[in-house]
Structure formats: C-alpha cells, structure tokens
C-alpha positions as CSV (number, residue, x, y, z in Angstrom):
1,M,0.0,0.0,0.0
2,N,1.2,3.5,-0.8
3,R,-0.9,6.0,1.0
4,I,-2.0,9.2,-0.6
5,K,0.1,12.3,0.1
6,Y,-0.6,15.8,-1.2
7,Y,2.5,18.0,-1.8
8,S,1.4,20.7,-4.2
9,P,-0.8,21.2,-7.4
10,S,2.3,20.9,-9.6
11,D,3.9,17.8,-7.9
12,L,4.6,15.1,-10.5
13,S,3.5,12.4,-8.1
14,I,-0.1,13.3,-8.5
15,N,-0.8,10.8,-11.3
16,F,0.8,8.1,-9.2
17,Y,-2.0,8.4,-6.6
18,Y,-5.0,8.7,-9.0
19,D,-6.1,5.0,-8.9
20,R,-6.1,4.9,-5.1
21,L,-7.7,8.3,-4.8
22,K,-10.5,7.2,-7.1
23,K,-11.0,4.0,-5.3
24,I,-11.2,5.6,-1.9
25,I,-13.6,8.3,-3.0
26,E,-15.9,5.8,-4.8
27,T,-16.0,3.5,-1.7
28,C,-15.9,6.1,1.0
29,D,-18.9,4.6,2.8
30,D,-17.1,1.3,3.3
31,I,-13.8,2.9,4.6
32,E,-13.0,1.8,8.1
33,I,-10.9,4.1,10.3
34,R,-8.3,1.9,12.1
35,N,-5.5,4.3,13.0
36,I,-4.1,7.8,12.7
37,L,-2.5,7.0,9.4
38,D,-6.0,6.3,8.0
39,I,-7.1,9.7,9.3
40,L,-4.1,11.6,7.9
41,E,-4.6,10.0,4.6
42,E,-8.2,11.2,4.6
43,Y,-6.8,14.7,5.5
44,N,-4.6,14.6,2.5
45,I,-7.4,13.4,0.2
46,L,-9.3,16.5,1.4
47,K,-6.4,18.6,0.2
48,F,-6.7,17.0,-3.3
49,I,-10.5,17.7,-3.3
50,Y,-10.2,21.3,-2.2
51,N,-7.6,22.0,-4.9
52,G,-9.8,20.4,-7.6
53,I,-7.4,17.6,-8.2
54,Y,-9.1,14.2,-8.7
55,P,-10.0,11.9,-11.6
56,I,-12.3,13.6,-14.1
57,D,-14.7,10.7,-14.3
58,L,-15.7,11.1,-10.6
59,S,-19.1,12.8,-10.3
60,N,-19.8,15.9,-8.3
61,D,-22.0,13.9,-6.0
62,Q,-19.2,11.5,-5.2
63,I,-16.8,14.3,-4.5
64,K,-19.3,16.1,-2.3
65,K,-20.1,13.0,-0.4
66,A,-16.5,12.1,0.3
67,K,-15.7,15.6,1.4
68,I,-18.5,15.7,4.0
69,K,-17.6,12.3,5.3
70,F,-13.8,12.8,5.6
71,N,-14.2,16.3,7.1
72,K,-16.5,14.9,9.8
73,E,-14.2,11.9,10.5
74,V,-11.0,13.9,10.7
75,K,-12.5,16.6,13.0
76,Q,-14.1,14.0,15.2
77,F,-11.0,12.0,15.6
78,F,-8.8,14.8,16.8
79,S,-11.6,16.3,19.0
80,M,-11.7,13.0,21.0
81,L,-8.0,12.6,21.7
82,T,-6.7,12.5,25.2
83,K,-3.5,14.2,26.4
84,E,-1.8,10.8,26.6
85,E,-2.8,9.9,23.1
86,I,-1.6,13.2,21.7
87,L,1.8,12.8,23.4
88,S,2.1,9.2,22.2
89,Y,1.5,10.4,18.6
90,F,4.4,12.8,19.0
91,K,6.6,9.9,20.0
92,Y,5.3,7.8,17.1
93,F,6.0,10.4,14.4
94,F,9.3,11.7,15.7
95,S,10.9,8.7,17.4
96,Y,12.0,5.8,15.2
97,N,12.1,3.4,18.1
98,F,8.6,4.1,19.5
99,K,5.6,1.8,18.8
100,L,2.1,2.6,19.8
101,N,0.7,0.6,22.7
102,E,-1.5,-2.4,21.9
103,G,-4.1,-1.0,24.3
104,T,-4.9,2.1,22.2
105,S,-7.3,2.1,19.4
106,E,-4.4,1.9,17.0
107,K,-3.9,-1.2,14.9
108,I,-1.0,-0.2,12.5
109,E,0.3,-3.1,10.6
110,N,3.9,-3.4,9.3
111,E,3.3,-1.5,6.1
112,S,6.6,0.3,5.7
113,I,5.7,2.2,9.0
114,D,8.8,4.3,9.0
115,K,8.1,5.5,5.5
116,E,4.4,6.3,6.3
117,R,5.1,8.2,9.5
118,C,7.8,10.3,7.9
119,K,5.4,11.1,5.1
120,Y,2.7,12.3,7.6
121,R,4.8,14.2,10.2
122,E,3.9,17.6,8.9
123,D,0.3,16.7,8.5
124,F,0.1,15.6,12.1
125,L,1.6,19.0,13.2
126,E,-0.9,20.8,10.9
127,C,-3.8,19.0,12.5
128,F,-2.3,19.7,16.0
129,E,-2.6,23.4,15.1
130,R,-5.8,23.2,13.1
131,Y,-7.8,21.4,15.8
132,K,-6.2,23.3,18.7
133,L,-4.6,20.4,20.5
134,E,-2.3,22.7,22.3
135,E,-5.2,23.4,24.6
136,R,-4.7,19.9,26.0
137,I,-0.9,20.0,26.1
138,N,1.2,22.4,28.2
139,E,4.8,23.2,27.7
140,V,6.1,21.1,30.5
141,D,4.4,17.9,29.2
142,L,5.5,18.6,25.6
143,R,9.1,19.3,26.7
144,K,9.2,15.8,28.4
145,T,8.1,14.3,25.2
146,I,9.9,16.1,22.3
147,E,12.9,17.9,23.9
148,K,15.4,15.4,22.4
149,Y,13.8,15.5,18.9
150,E,14.9,17.6,16.0
151,V,13.6,21.1,16.2
152,V,13.3,21.6,12.5
153,Y,9.9,19.9,12.3
154,F,8.5,22.6,14.5
155,L,9.8,25.6,12.6
156,N,7.7,25.4,9.5
157,T,5.1,27.8,11.0
158,Q,5.1,30.4,13.8
159,F,2.7,28.2,15.8
160,F,5.0,26.2,18.1
161,I,7.3,29.2,18.6
162,N,4.3,31.2,19.8
163,K,2.7,28.5,21.9
164,Y,5.9,26.9,23.4
165,P,8.5,29.7,23.1
166,N,11.0,28.5,25.8
167,L,10.9,24.9,24.6
168,M,11.6,26.0,21.0
169,K,14.4,28.2,22.0
170,D,16.1,25.5,24.1
171,M,15.7,22.9,21.3
172,F,17.1,25.3,18.7
173,L,20.2,26.2,20.7
174,A,20.7,22.6,21.8
175,K,22.4,21.5,18.5
176,V,25.0,23.6,16.8
177,R,24.0,22.6,13.3
178,N,20.6,24.2,13.8
179,F,22.3,27.5,13.1
180,E,22.1,26.5,9.4
181,F,18.3,27.0,9.5
182,L,18.9,30.7,10.2
183,L,21.3,31.0,7.3
184,D,18.8,29.2,5.0
185,N,16.4,32.0,5.6
186,Y,18.8,34.3,3.8
187,T,19.3,32.1,0.7
188,D,17.2,32.0,-2.4
189,D,16.6,28.2,-2.7
190,R,16.4,26.6,0.7
191,V,13.3,26.0,2.7
192,K,12.6,28.9,5.0
193,R,12.1,28.3,8.8
194,F,10.8,30.4,11.6
195,I,13.4,31.2,14.2
196,P,12.6,31.5,17.9
197,Q,12.3,35.3,18.5
198,N,13.3,35.1,22.2
199,I,16.9,34.3,21.3
200,T,18.9,37.5,21.9
201,K,21.5,38.8,19.4
202,D,24.3,38.1,21.9
203,E,23.1,34.5,22.2
204,M,22.9,34.1,18.4
205,Y,26.4,35.7,18.0
206,K,27.8,33.1,20.4
207,F,25.8,30.4,18.6
208,C,27.4,31.5,15.3
209,E,30.9,31.3,16.8
210,Q,30.1,27.7,18.0
211,Y,29.0,26.9,14.4
212,I,32.2,28.2,12.9
213,E,34.2,25.9,15.1
214,Y,31.8,23.0,14.8
215,E,33.5,19.8,13.7
216,F,30.9,19.0,11.0
217,T,30.4,22.6,9.8
218,N,29.4,23.1,6.2
219,S,32.0,25.2,4.3
220,N,29.2,26.7,2.1
221,Y,27.6,28.3,5.2
222,I,31.0,29.4,6.4
223,R,31.6,31.2,3.1
224,M,28.3,33.0,3.6
225,I,29.4,34.2,7.0
226,R,32.8,35.2,5.7
227,K,31.2,37.4,2.9
228,G,28.5,38.9,5.2
229,I,24.8,38.7,4.7
230,Q,22.9,41.9,3.8
231,G,19.7,42.3,5.8
232,I,20.3,39.7,8.5
233,K,18.4,40.7,11.6
234,E,19.1,38.0,14.2
235,L,22.8,39.0,14.8
236,K,25.5,41.3,13.6
237,I,28.1,39.7,11.4
238,D,31.0,41.9,12.3
239,A,34.6,41.9,11.1
240,K,35.7,39.5,13.9
241,L,33.1,36.9,12.8
242,K,34.1,37.3,9.2
243,L,37.7,36.8,10.1
244,K,36.9,33.7,12.1
245,A,34.9,32.4,9.2
246,K,37.7,33.1,6.8
247,R,40.2,31.3,8.8
248,R,37.9,28.3,9.4
249,C,37.2,28.2,5.6
250,D,40.9,28.2,4.8
251,Q,41.4,25.5,7.3
252,I,38.7,23.3,5.7
253,E,40.0,23.9,2.2
254,K,43.5,23.1,3.2
255,K,42.4,19.9,4.8
256,I,40.5,18.9,1.6
257,F,43.3,19.7,-0.8
258,N,46.0,18.1,1.3
259,R,44.1,14.8,1.7
260,K,46.3,12.0,0.6
261,G,45.4,10.7,-2.9
262,N,42.6,13.1,-3.3
263,N,42.3,14.7,-6.8
264,V,39.7,17.4,-6.3
265,R,37.7,18.5,-9.3
266,N,34.6,20.5,-9.8
267,G,32.8,17.5,-11.3
268,I,32.1,19.5,-14.5
269,T,34.5,20.3,-17.2
270,Q,34.1,22.8,-20.0
271,N,36.5,23.4,-22.8
272,I,37.2,27.0,-23.7
273,V,39.0,27.5,-27.0
274,I,40.3,30.5,-28.8
275,F,41.0,30.0,-32.6
276,S,43.3,32.1,-34.7
277,E,42.0,30.8,-38.1
278,K,38.5,30.9,-39.5
279,K,38.5,27.4,-40.9
280,D,39.4,25.9,-37.6
281,Y,36.8,28.0,-35.8
282,A,34.1,27.1,-38.3
283,S,34.8,23.3,-38.0
284,S,35.0,23.2,-34.3
285,K,32.0,21.8,-32.3
286,E,33.0,23.4,-29.0
287,E,30.2,25.4,-27.5
288,L,32.4,28.0,-25.8
289,K,34.8,29.2,-28.5
290,S,35.9,32.5,-30.0
291,L,37.9,33.7,-33.0
292,I,40.8,36.1,-32.9
293,D,41.4,36.3,-36.6
294,I,45.1,36.8,-36.9
295,E,45.1,37.5,-40.7
296,Y,42.5,40.2,-40.2
297,L,44.4,41.8,-37.3
298,K,47.6,41.8,-39.3
299,Q,46.1,43.7,-42.2
300,E,43.7,46.0,-40.4
301,N,45.1,49.1,-38.8
302,S,42.0,51.3,-38.5
303,K,41.4,52.0,-34.8
304,E,37.7,52.3,-35.5
305,K,37.5,48.9,-37.2
306,L,39.7,47.2,-34.5
307,L,37.4,48.6,-31.8
308,D,34.4,47.4,-33.8
309,Y,35.9,43.9,-33.9
310,T,35.5,43.5,-30.1
311,M,31.7,43.9,-30.4
312,Y,31.4,40.6,-32.3
313,L,33.5,38.4,-30.0
314,N,31.5,35.3,-29.1
315,H,29.5,35.6,-25.9
316,F,30.3,39.3,-25.5
317,F,26.8,40.5,-26.7
318,T,23.7,38.6,-27.6
319,N,22.0,38.7,-31.0
320,N,19.6,41.2,-29.4
321,W,22.6,43.4,-28.3
322,I,22.3,42.7,-24.6
323,L,25.6,42.1,-22.8
324,D,26.0,38.3,-22.8
325,L,28.4,38.3,-19.9
326,C,25.5,38.7,-17.5
327,S,24.0,35.8,-15.6
328,F,20.8,34.5,-17.1
329,P,19.4,31.9,-14.7
330,N,16.3,31.0,-16.7
331,L,18.5,30.3,-19.7
332,E,21.7,28.9,-18.2
333,S,20.5,26.6,-15.4
334,S,17.4,24.6,-14.6
335,T,15.3,25.1,-11.5
336,I,16.7,21.8,-10.1
337,V,20.3,22.8,-10.7
338,R,19.7,26.2,-9.0
339,T,18.0,24.5,-6.1
340,L,20.8,21.9,-5.6
341,G,23.6,24.2,-6.4
342,V,26.0,26.0,-4.1
343,L,24.4,27.9,-1.2
344,S,23.8,31.6,-1.8
345,T,22.2,34.5,0.0
346,K,19.1,36.3,-1.2
347,K,21.4,39.3,-2.1
348,N,23.6,37.0,-4.2
349,Y,24.5,37.4,-7.9
350,E,23.8,34.1,-9.5
351,E,27.0,32.5,-10.6
352,S,26.3,29.4,-12.6
353,F,29.1,27.2,-14.0
354,Y,28.1,28.4,-17.5
355,F,28.3,32.1,-16.3
356,H,31.9,31.7,-15.1
357,S,32.9,29.8,-18.3
358,K,31.7,32.4,-20.7
359,N,33.3,35.2,-18.6
360,R,36.6,33.2,-18.7
361,L,36.2,33.0,-22.5
362,I,35.9,36.8,-22.9
363,L,38.8,37.4,-20.5
364,L,41.0,35.1,-22.5
365,S,39.7,36.7,-25.8
366,F,40.6,40.2,-24.6
367,K,44.0,39.0,-23.4
368,I,44.9,37.5,-26.8
369,F,43.4,40.5,-28.6
370,Q,45.5,42.9,-26.5
371,E,48.7,40.8,-27.1
372,K,48.1,40.8,-30.9
373,L,47.3,44.5,-31.1
374,Q,50.7,45.2,-29.4
375,E,52.5,42.6,-31.6
376,Y,51.2,43.8,-35.0
377,H,50.4,47.5,-34.4
378,D,52.1,48.5,-31.2
379,L,48.7,49.5,-29.9
380,R,46.8,48.8,-26.7
381,I,43.0,48.6,-26.2
382,E,43.4,51.7,-24.1
383,E,44.4,53.6,-27.2
384,L,41.3,52.4,-29.1
385,I,39.1,53.6,-26.2
386,A,40.9,57.0,-26.2
387,H,40.4,57.2,-29.9
388,F,36.6,56.8,-29.5
389,F,36.4,59.6,-26.9
390,T,38.5,62.0,-28.9
391,K,38.7,61.9,-32.7
392,Y,35.8,59.5,-33.4
393,S,33.2,61.3,-31.2
394,K,34.3,64.7,-32.4
395,E,34.1,63.8,-36.1
396,Q,30.9,61.7,-36.0
397,F,28.8,63.3,-33.3
398,L,30.5,66.7,-32.6
399,I,31.0,65.7,-28.9
400,D,33.9,67.1,-26.9
401,W,34.6,64.7,-24.1
402,L,36.8,65.8,-21.2
403,P,40.3,64.3,-21.5
404,L,40.7,60.7,-20.3
405,D,44.3,60.1,-19.2
406,F,45.3,56.5,-19.4
407,A,48.3,55.1,-17.4
408,G,51.3,54.2,-19.5
409,K,52.0,50.5,-20.2
410,A,55.3,50.8,-18.3
411,E,53.3,51.3,-15.1
412,K,52.7,48.3,-12.8
413,M,49.5,46.4,-13.6
414,H,47.7,47.3,-10.4
415,I,48.4,51.0,-11.2
416,Q,47.0,50.6,-14.7
417,T,43.9,48.8,-13.3
418,K,43.3,51.5,-10.7
419,N,43.5,54.1,-13.5
420,L,40.9,52.3,-15.6
421,F,38.4,52.2,-12.7
422,T,39.0,55.9,-12.2
423,L,38.2,56.5,-15.8
424,E,35.1,54.4,-15.6
425,E,33.7,56.9,-13.0
426,Q,34.7,59.8,-15.2
427,I,32.9,58.4,-18.3
428,R,29.8,57.7,-16.1
429,K,29.7,61.3,-15.0
430,Q,30.3,62.7,-18.4
431,W,27.6,60.6,-20.0
432,E,25.1,61.8,-17.5
433,L,26.0,65.5,-18.2
434,Y,25.8,64.9,-21.9
435,V,22.3,63.4,-21.7
436,D,21.0,66.2,-19.5
437,E,22.8,69.2,-20.9
438,K,23.8,68.0,-24.4
439,K,27.3,69.1,-23.6
440,I,30.0,68.3,-21.0
441,D,30.9,71.3,-18.9
442,K,34.2,70.9,-17.0
443,E,33.2,73.0,-14.0
444,L,29.8,71.3,-13.7
445,F,31.6,67.9,-14.0
446,E,33.8,68.7,-11.0
447,L,30.8,69.6,-8.9
448,E,28.6,66.6,-9.8
449,A,28.7,63.4,-7.8
450,T,29.2,60.1,-9.6
451,P,25.8,58.7,-10.6
452,R,24.6,55.2,-9.9
453,L,24.8,52.8,-12.9
454,S,21.0,52.3,-12.8
455,S,20.4,56.0,-13.0
456,L,22.3,56.6,-16.3
457,K,19.7,57.7,-18.9
458,S,19.2,57.0,-22.6
459,L,18.8,59.3,-25.5
460,L,16.3,56.8,-27.0
461,N,12.6,56.2,-26.4
462,R,11.4,52.8,-25.2
463,K,14.9,51.3,-25.3
464,Y,14.5,48.3,-23.0
465,I,11.4,46.3,-22.7
466,Y,10.5,44.3,-19.5
467,I,7.7,42.2,-18.2
468,N,5.2,44.3,-16.2
469,D,5.7,42.9,-12.7
470,K,2.4,44.3,-11.6
471,N,0.5,42.2,-14.1
472,K,-0.2,38.8,-12.6
473,N,-1.5,37.4,-15.8
474,I,1.8,37.8,-17.7
475,Q,3.7,36.3,-14.8
476,T,1.4,33.2,-14.9
477,I,1.8,33.0,-18.7
478,L,5.6,33.0,-18.5
479,N,5.6,30.2,-15.9
480,L,3.2,28.1,-17.8
481,L,4.9,28.5,-21.2
482,F,8.6,28.4,-20.3
483,S,9.2,27.1,-16.8
484,D,10.5,23.5,-16.3
485,Q,8.2,23.5,-13.2
486,S,5.1,24.3,-15.2
487,D,1.9,22.4,-14.3
488,I,1.2,21.6,-18.0
489,I,4.4,19.9,-19.2
490,Y,3.6,16.4,-18.1
491,I,0.6,14.4,-19.4
492,N,2.0,10.9,-19.1
493,E,5.3,9.0,-19.6
494,S,5.1,9.4,-23.4
495,L,3.7,12.9,-23.5
496,N,6.0,15.3,-21.6
497,E,8.7,17.8,-22.4
498,K,10.9,20.3,-20.5
499,D,8.4,23.1,-21.3
500,F,4.9,23.6,-22.6
501,L,5.9,25.0,-26.0
502,Q,8.0,22.0,-26.8
503,L,5.2,19.8,-25.8
504,I,2.8,21.3,-28.3
505,F,5.4,21.8,-31.0
506,K,6.5,18.2,-31.0
507,N,3.1,16.6,-30.5
508,K,-0.5,17.0,-31.6
509,I,-2.0,17.9,-28.3
510,K,-5.7,18.4,-27.6
511,K,-7.1,20.2,-24.6
512,S,-8.8,17.0,-23.5
513,D,-5.5,15.2,-23.3
514,F,-4.7,17.1,-20.2
515,H,-6.0,16.1,-16.8
516,N,-8.8,18.0,-15.3
517,Y,-6.6,19.9,-12.8
518,Q,-4.3,20.9,-15.7
519,Q,-7.2,22.1,-18.0
520,L,-7.7,25.1,-15.8
521,N,-4.3,26.4,-16.9
522,V,-4.9,25.5,-20.5
523,D,-8.2,27.5,-20.3
524,F,-6.2,30.4,-18.8
525,L,-3.9,30.5,-21.9
526,L,-6.9,30.2,-24.2
527,D,-8.8,33.0,-22.4
528,N,-5.7,35.3,-22.6
529,N,-5.3,34.6,-26.3
530,V,-1.9,33.0,-25.8
531,I,-2.8,29.8,-27.6
532,S,-5.7,28.7,-29.9
533,L,-7.6,25.6,-30.9
534,D,-8.1,24.5,-34.5
535,K,-11.2,22.8,-35.8
536,E,-10.1,19.4,-34.5
537,E,-9.5,20.9,-31.0
538,N,-5.7,20.6,-31.3
539,I,-3.7,23.3,-29.6
540,V,-2.1,25.7,-32.2
541,L,-0.5,29.1,-32.4
542,T,-1.5,31.9,-34.8
543,E,1.2,34.1,-36.4
544,K,0.5,36.9,-34.0
545,Q,0.7,34.5,-31.0
546,L,4.0,33.2,-32.3
547,F,5.3,36.7,-32.6
548,R,4.3,37.6,-29.1
549,I,5.7,34.4,-27.6
550,S,9.0,35.1,-29.3
551,I,9.1,38.5,-27.6
552,I,8.2,37.3,-24.1
553,S,10.4,34.2,-24.5
554,N,13.4,36.6,-25.0
555,I,12.4,38.5,-21.9
556,Y,11.9,35.4,-19.8
557,H,15.3,34.0,-20.7
558,Y,17.4,37.3,-20.8
559,G,15.3,39.5,-18.5
560,V,14.9,42.1,-21.2
561,I,14.5,42.7,-24.9
562,H,16.1,45.6,-26.9
563,Y,13.4,47.6,-28.6
564,Y,15.6,48.5,-31.6
565,Y,16.9,45.0,-32.5
566,T,15.5,41.5,-33.1
567,N,17.2,38.2,-32.3
568,K,19.6,38.7,-35.1
569,K,22.4,41.2,-34.9
570,L,21.7,42.3,-38.5
571,G,17.9,42.0,-38.3
572,R,15.8,43.3,-41.2
573,K,14.1,46.7,-40.8
574,K,10.7,45.3,-41.6
575,I,11.0,42.6,-38.9
576,I,12.2,45.1,-36.4
577,E,9.2,47.4,-37.1
578,R,6.8,44.5,-36.8
579,Q,8.3,43.6,-33.5
580,Q,8.1,47.2,-32.3
581,R,4.4,47.4,-33.2
582,E,3.7,44.2,-31.2
583,I,5.7,45.5,-28.3
584,D,3.8,48.8,-28.4
585,E,0.5,47.0,-28.3
586,M,1.6,44.8,-25.3
587,I,2.7,47.9,-23.4
588,E,-0.7,49.4,-24.0
589,E,-2.3,46.2,-22.7
590,G,-0.2,46.4,-19.6
591,L,1.7,43.2,-20.3
592,L,5.1,44.9,-20.8
593,T,6.8,48.1,-19.6
594,C,9.7,50.1,-21.0
595,E,12.7,52.1,-19.6
596,N,15.0,54.5,-21.2
597,T,18.4,53.8,-19.6
598,L,22.0,53.4,-20.9
599,F,22.2,49.9,-19.5
600,A,19.5,47.2,-19.3
601,K,18.7,45.9,-15.8
602,P,20.7,42.6,-16.2
603,E,23.6,44.7,-17.4
604,V,23.4,47.0,-14.4
605,D,23.4,44.0,-12.1
606,Y,26.4,42.5,-13.9
607,L,28.4,45.8,-13.7
608,N,27.5,46.2,-10.0
609,Y,28.7,42.6,-9.4
610,I,32.0,43.4,-11.1
611,L,32.5,46.9,-9.7
612,N,30.8,47.5,-6.4
613,N,30.2,45.8,-3.0
614,S,26.9,47.4,-2.1
615,E,24.4,45.4,-4.3
616,F,25.5,41.7,-3.9
617,D,27.0,39.7,-1.0
618,N,29.3,37.8,-3.5
619,A,30.3,40.8,-5.7
620,L,33.8,41.0,-7.0
621,G,33.8,44.7,-6.0
622,L,36.9,45.5,-8.1
623,R,36.3,49.2,-8.3
624,N,35.8,49.4,-4.5
625,R,39.0,47.4,-4.0
626,Y,41.2,49.5,-6.2
627,L,39.8,53.0,-5.4
628,H,39.2,52.7,-1.6
629,G,42.8,52.1,-0.5
630,S,42.9,48.3,-0.4
631,I,46.3,46.6,-0.7
632,V,46.1,44.7,-4.0
633,E,48.5,42.3,-5.8
634,E,49.2,42.2,-9.5
635,N,46.1,40.6,-11.0
636,E,45.7,40.3,-14.8
637,A,42.0,39.2,-14.6
638,D,41.2,42.4,-12.7
639,Y,43.0,44.5,-15.3
640,L,41.1,42.7,-18.2
641,Y,37.8,43.2,-16.4
642,A,38.5,46.9,-16.1
643,L,39.3,47.1,-19.9
644,I,36.1,45.1,-20.7
645,V,34.0,47.5,-18.6
646,L,35.3,50.5,-20.5
647,I,34.7,48.7,-23.9
648,I,31.1,48.0,-22.7
649,Y,30.7,51.8,-22.2
650,V,32.1,52.5,-25.6
651,I,29.7,50.0,-27.3
652,K,26.6,51.2,-25.4
653,I,27.4,54.9,-25.9
654,N,28.2,54.4,-29.6
655,E,24.9,52.5,-30.1
656,E,23.0,55.4,-28.4
657,L,24.6,58.1,-30.6
658,I,24.0,56.2,-33.8
659,L,20.4,55.3,-33.1
660,H,19.6,58.8,-31.8
661,A,21.1,60.4,-35.0
662,E,18.9,58.3,-37.3
C-alpha cells in the first residue's frame, strides 16, 4: 500500500495516486478508520479535493459525499484525543524506536511504517494546530516528550514558537547545526524556517561562533558568514566573525586539498577554445569558443574597425545586443540545478558554471586581442578607447569629451587597473552630463557626484522592454509556457517535455489530453489569447501569437529585450518594425513596460557585481577594492575586467549616438 500524500498542485507524483484516490472516494462509505494513518490519509485526500485535483470521471455527488464524510471523521478523531494519546503520537511520528501501545485504538500493521510516519509528520503537526490540540498539552508535558527530537519539524510555522517559546528556544540552541536553519532564511533556494524570537542577538552571536568551530560545519555556510549577509536581523556579522569564518574556511579547504590521494575537481568540465584561423573555428564543435582572426588583425590598422571587432566576439553581446556576460538563470541553469547548487544568499548574484565559463572565454579573448594589437600594431586597447572619446566622437557626433588620461604601459599592472576604474567613473559622470545638458561642462563635471549605474539615462525612447511585474496574468503566462516546473508539461510518460511550448510543437495535443486539474491552466492560456484551438481541437498558435511568444520568450530568458533589435544582430528593418508594433500593443495592454536607460537591468546587475560591493554579497567589488585604499597584488584578470567594462561603455554609448542620430 502507498498511502496518498498531497504536496502541491504541480507535484509530479499526483498521477501516481490517482487510482487509489479514485477507489477511496468511490468506496468512502465502506472505509474503516483503524488508526491515525488512515485519518491523515483522509486529511490529504481533502487537500486534493479542495484543490480540484481528482480523476475527471468522478461525479460531483461522489466528491461532495467524500468531502463531507472525511471532514467529519478527521474533525471528530482529533476532538476526542486525550493528552496521553496526543503525546504518544508525537513519539510515534518523531521517534523511530517508538511503537504505539496495543491498548490504544491503533492497529497499525507493518506496512513500511517508518516511511508512512515520515510522510505524515507535517500533516500531524498541521492537525495539531488546526484542531487546537495545544489546549490539552502544556509546555512542561510537551518538553518531556519532544525535547530530544529535531527542532526543524516545529519551525515550519510560527505556531509552536508562539505557543511553546521557551521549549523551541532551548531545542534550537541545543544542537549547533541548527544555526544552518537561520542562514537558510537568507538564501534563495532553501526551505525557510521560523526562528525563535526570544533568542537574543548576543546568544545568536555566540551560537554563530560555535557553528564556525563546529567539527561538522558546512563550508558553504562558512563562506556566507565570511562574505557577510545583507539584511540579517538576528545577529550582527562583524569583522571579527568574518575573520573567524575566513580562517575556518581556509582550514577546511587546506584539509581537503592536502588529503592523501585526493584529486579534487569541480565535477564538471568545459573546454574553452580561442581559434586564430576561420576554418578551424568554423569546423569546431566546441560550445564556448571564440575567434581572434590573426590574418585580419595583421592587415587592419584602423582604430575604429579594430574597436568594432571586439563587439562581435563570441559571448560578448547577444544577438539582441544585450551584454552576454550577464548571468541569465532562466537560460543557463534549470530550476533543479539552481536548487541543488552552491548555497547563496538572497542578495547574491547568480554564478552558474556556465556564467563563469563564458566570462573566462571573454577574459581570454581580450587577453589575446591585447597581445596581438601590441604585436602587430604597437597598440593597446586603451588607445582604441581613447580614440573613441576623442577623434571619433568629435568627427561623427560633434561631442567634446573631457580628457581621459590612461596610465602608461610601463606602469605596474595594479596602477593601470586603478587608473581604468577611475576613468570608468569619469565616463559615467560625463555621459550623465551629456544626456542632461547636451554638452559636457568641466566646471559642472567637477561639482557633480558620480551617478549610480542604474540612473544613467538613454537618448532613446522605449529602449529596453521588460515584463510588467504588476500584471499577474503575464507572470502566470511566463511560468506556464517556459518554466521547467510548469503544471502543464507532463501528461504521461510518453507525452512530456521540458516546457509547454516544446510539448505542443513536438506533438499534436488536444485540450482534452490534459488532466482536469491541468485544464484550468490551458483555459487560462486560451482566455488570454496565448494559444488557440483548431477545428479538431488541437492546440495551435497563430502568427500573432508566435510573434508575441517570441518577444516574451526573449524577456523570460534574458530578463529584457532591446526595442531596436530582433534576435539577429543584423535584423531586417521590416521585422524590427513589426516587433516594435507588437511591443507597443503589449505595453498598451499592460503586459510589458519600458525604460530609457543606458544599460538594461541585467547589465546594471552585472556591472555592479564586477565593480561594487553594495548590491551583492558575493560581488567581486573590483572598483571598490582599487579605489578605496585596499592593498592589491598584481592581477591580470582584474586588469582585463576593467578594460572590458570600458569597452562596454564604448559600445553602449556608440549605439546610443548612432540610433539617436537616425
């Protein structure tokens, strides 16, 4: 027997329970209640019924009859329990060695008991709260029964913390590893727990110190403490705690890497290849590759064309001209991978394996490009950037930028890097002045503060297009169409795909093929004109629907779409105009919104991750490090990142000036 358990409307195990669910509902009059597992199974069946999840061939009368009967039986069962019985159930569900007395009304056979009681632990606690069993159990009695059990089961709601505050505090502080539940609350992917509110900050600080020194501490949590956690309320992670965490982290890593015979690897490998000849590049099947065309660089000496060459390096910009170095979680990692990945705080910039790989590719590409510029033309990338802000801008757009003084190549690398980050601030301020005043006044420049990256404006109208976060319908549409956790991607073992669109593109799917609980979502897509039905009731897409899906697909995967480009870097004007008309309509309908900024939101996040410490707990913070007096060692990657950031400014500003002039 595999008893019915309700988890969520989207849980893939729903189909597995359908036969038993149907049988119990059809024969509810004949069901005999023998033990608490029978009652908790009925409690779970009620969850299925209340969520409209049951076999479609069951009649409304059958559903109504079962609902009335099960509600009555569950309520009656818990209303009649004595204090002793309630406490015995706590022992039964939370102690593996406990068996209910023969003298009780319980007759639980050996039907994988451990599995069943683990399955229904949370349901028992829900019923304890729902049917007010705390009125029969005081804190002293409960302490005697559960004090040695794991506190985690009682932290899913505020209920036990409110009703039994001292017991919950003592149980929480009794085991050092419980500190991880606090840290989980500041991560994106872990289950959130309620923490006893009567634990003082001093007590939690000491508890944190204990965890850092704990023999079985998790290095991922230690790294979180070392970096600091923005917004944490339960304690202050000061410099002393960070230092203790850093030393403990170093100790753990040293132990791992020094372990005899241990060959530590990330478990995932990714080849990164830079080709120097077109034919080798074209024939390569590597996903992360780039071309530094040696023959082209030897022959080309135009600074403008050499600068232009960087724009088309693989994985630098997307086909829609959004910076491709950004992290795109919906595109680069599945929900499961993100859930099971390295622990991260809520204020964490998502760093997937793919994200780091494509950034390494660009760093290596710029390194080789810099070397070849010097070898063939005695030029540096710095000189190409200087050319853009002097001769090119003056000739093409009549803009007089204030001088940008680059450090000489004879300077130490950390001096050059610091200089580049200083220039980044200068360019940022000058661009803001140009957009506001249409000229760059030196005296005004010296009085203005450096603007935030997110506040830099655009010369263009409706430049970046986003999903309207206030529109619940479009959020639901995105999840149903593109998420690997969508409720309508699995019909049966032979009809399922990783997302809904692939399901209907690869198969002829009718609305009736979906289960009744799924058809509500299909109806939602039909009602919102996202999909259509043909004469044979097959799910199809019209040309307009396909166009709109293409737009929102781009936004779902990249977080934004550029109003002035399609998904091809050299998109045809007619296609761009058609896309713009569709976007305009969707903005009018409240599905999309637009912003006029120099950088798109994903680009701002990436640049903040590279440059600053204030936005993300795991930021590189290179600008802060070099401009705020830190002692830094020679680091080529930092230098290359600084160059890349300035090239990003050049590309974005050049794009603005060209499109604005059209």
